[in-house]
C-alpha positions in Angstrom: 85.6 111.8 49.4 89.2 111.5 48.1 91.1 114.7 47.3 92.4 114.9 43.7 96.1 115.6 43.5 97.8 117.1 40.5 100.6 114.8 39.2 104.1 116.1 39.7 105.8 117.6 36.7 109.1 116.1 35.6 110.9 119.1 37.2 109.1 118.7 40.5 109.8 114.9 40.5 113.5 115.5 39.8 113.7 118.1 42.6 112.1 115.7 45.1 114.6 113.0 44.1 117.6 115.2 44.5 116.3 116.5 47.8 116.0 112.9 49.1 119.4 111.9 47.7 121.2 114.9 49.4 119.5 114.1 52.7 120.1 110.3 52.5 123.7 110.5 51.1 125.2 113.8 52.2 128.8 112.7 51.7 128.0 111.9 48.0 125.8 114.9 47.4 128.2 116.6 45.0 128.6 113.5 42.9 125.0 113.5 41.7 124.2 116.4 39.4 121.6 117.5 36.9 122.4 118.0 33.2 120.5 121.2 32.1 119.6 119.9 28.6 115.8 120.2 28.9 113.4 123.0 28.4 112.5 125.5 25.7 115.3 127.9 24.7 115.6 130.6 22.1 117.8 130.0 19.1 120.7 132.0 20.4 120.8 130.2 23.7 120.4 126.8 22.1 123.3 127.6 19.7 125.5 128.7 22.6 124.8 125.5 24.6 125.6 123.4 21.5 128.8 125.5 21.0 129.7 124.8 24.7 129.3 121.0 24.2 125.7 120.2 25.2 124.5 116.9 23.6 120.9 116.1 23.0 119.5 113.2 24.9 121.9 113.1 27.8 120.3 111.7 31.0 118.7 114.2 33.4 120.8 113.1 36.4 124.2 111.5 36.7 125.7 109.9 39.8 129.4 109.9 39.1 130.3 107.0 41.4 131.6 103.7 39.9 129.9 100.7 41.5 129.3 97.0 40.6 131.2 97.2 37.4 129.5 100.3 36.2 131.2 103.7 35.5 128.2 105.7 36.7 124.5 105.8 37.2 122.6 107.8 34.6 119.0 108.6 35.4 116.4 109.8 33.0 113.4 111.3 34.8 110.0 110.9 33.3 106.4 111.4 34.4 104.3 108.2 34.5 103.2 108.9 31.0 106.4 110.4 29.7 108.3 108.8 26.8 112.0 108.9 25.9 112.9 110.8 22.7 114.9 109.1 20.0 117.9 111.2 21.1 117.5 109.9 24.6 117.3 106.3 23.5 120.4 106.8 21.3 122.3 108.4 24.2 121.2 105.5 26.5 122.7 102.9 24.1 126.0 104.8 24.0 126.1 105.2 27.7 125.4 101.5 28.3 128.0 100.5 25.7 130.7 102.1 27.9 129.5 100.4 31.1 127.2 103.1 32.6 124.0 102.0 34.2 121.1 103.8 32.7 117.6 103.8 34.3 114.3 105.6 33.7 112.6 106.7 36.9 108.9 107.7 37.0 108.5 108.2 40.8 110.4 109.0 43.9 110.0 105.4 45.1 111.5 104.1 41.9 114.4 106.6 42.1 115.0 105.6 45.8 115.1 101.9 44.8 117.4 102.4 41.9 119.9 104.6 43.8 119.9 102.3 46.9 120.4 99.2 44.8 123.2 100.8 42.9 125.1 102.1 45.9 124.6 99.1 48.2 
């Protein structure tokens, strides 16, 4: 009998991806960072974040290394059934317009493939 496993949340998936990246590319570990735009916040915290410059729809992870004609690699993490919001699609178009590579990753394997392809 196969054991049923609970699918990873987007947060758990992102953590696994960052953990792999930092082990695989320790010299670049400070150049990949999370953008803390997600999650539920109270009105005051949301207003403070907007005041400080947060922009809706920004990718979850950014690898700030120019490669292959791109300025950076922007990674939106999604569960297998997750869907980009309209704000995320708008931000994607803007990022791509300025020569940033933008990908949506739904698994650790997909993340590994995208990062390795970008960096090699």
